[in-house]
C-alpha positions as CSV (number, residue, x, y, z in Angstrom):
1,M,-13.8,4.3,-20.4
2,K,-12.3,6.2,-17.5
3,V,-14.6,4.6,-15.1
4,T,-13.6,1.4,-16.2
5,N,-9.9,1.9,-15.6
6,D,-10.8,3.4,-12.0
7,I,-12.6,-0.1,-11.4
8,D,-9.7,-1.9,-12.6
9,I,-7.0,-0.1,-10.5
10,L,-9.1,-0.7,-7.5
11,S,-9.7,-4.4,-8.3
12,E,-6.0,-5.1,-8.7
13,A,-5.1,-3.0,-5.4
14,Y,-7.7,-5.5,-3.9
15,R,-6.4,-8.4,-5.6
16,L,-2.4,-7.5,-4.6
17,T,-3.7,-6.7,-0.8
18,H,-5.6,-9.9,-0.4
19,D,-4.0,-12.6,-2.6
20,D,-0.6,-12.2,-4.4
21,R,1.5,-10.1,-1.8
22,N,0.0,-12.1,0.9
23,K,1.4,-15.1,-0.4
24,D,4.8,-13.6,-0.6
25,Y,4.8,-11.1,2.1
26,D,2.3,-12.0,4.8
27,E,-1.1,-10.3,5.8
28,P,-0.6,-6.3,5.1
29,V,-0.8,-4.9,8.4
30,R,1.8,-7.6,10.0
31,N,4.0,-6.9,7.0
32,H,4.2,-3.3,7.8
33,E,4.9,-4.1,11.3
34,Q,7.9,-6.1,10.3
35,I,8.7,-3.2,8.1
36,A,8.6,-0.8,10.9
37,S,10.7,-3.0,13.1
38,A,13.3,-3.3,10.6
39,I,14.0,0.4,9.8
40,L,16.6,2.2,11.7
41,K,16.2,-0.2,14.6
42,K,13.7,2.5,15.7
43,E,10.2,1.6,16.8
44,L,7.8,2.8,14.1
45,T,4.1,1.5,13.7
46,A,2.5,0.0,10.7
47,K,0.6,3.5,10.3
48,D,3.9,5.1,10.1
49,I,4.8,2.6,7.5
50,A,2.0,2.7,5.3
51,I,2.0,6.7,5.2
52,V,5.6,6.6,4.2
53,Q,4.5,4.2,1.3
54,I,1.9,6.5,0.4
55,A,4.1,9.5,0.6
56,T,6.6,7.5,-1.9
57,K,4.0,6.6,-4.3
58,L,2.6,10.4,-4.4
59,S,6.5,11.2,-4.8
60,R,6.8,8.8,-7.7
61,E,3.4,9.7,-9.4
62,S,4.5,13.5,-9.2
63,F,7.7,12.8,-11.0
64,K,6.0,10.5,-13.8
65,H,2.8,8.9,-14.1
66,K,2.7,5.1,-13.8
67,R,-0.3,3.0,-13.5
68,D,1.5,0.9,-10.7
69,N,1.8,4.1,-8.6
70,L,-2.2,4.4,-8.5
71,V,-2.7,0.6,-7.9
72,D,0.0,0.7,-5.1
73,L,-1.6,3.8,-3.4
74,A,-4.8,2.2,-3.6
75,G,-3.5,-0.7,-1.9
76,Y,-1.5,1.2,0.8
77,A,-4.9,3.4,1.7
78,Y,-6.4,0.0,2.3
79,V,-3.5,-1.1,4.6
80,L,-3.9,2.0,6.5
81,S,-7.6,1.8,6.9
82,K,-7.0,-1.7,8.4
83,V,-4.5,-0.3,10.6
84,E,-6.9,2.2,11.9
85,G,-9.6,-0.4,12.2
86,D,-12.0,0.6,9.6
């Protein structure tokens, strides 16, 4: 059963980074670039934002487990991989 849950989390992260969120917030790397330009009026990169988002989800998960944290971690890891050109 645990393997099924792991696959479900990755499938949900894939769906969110390829479908639902793109419709609402644009393509993930471009969205992270927009977030970067809005923060502190200081130039940050999409990589910086992906790392901040990962850190946020890790912090939340260390406080209390929530499935959403794991799905989002997988999604932000995907965004970071795209930023890095993987």
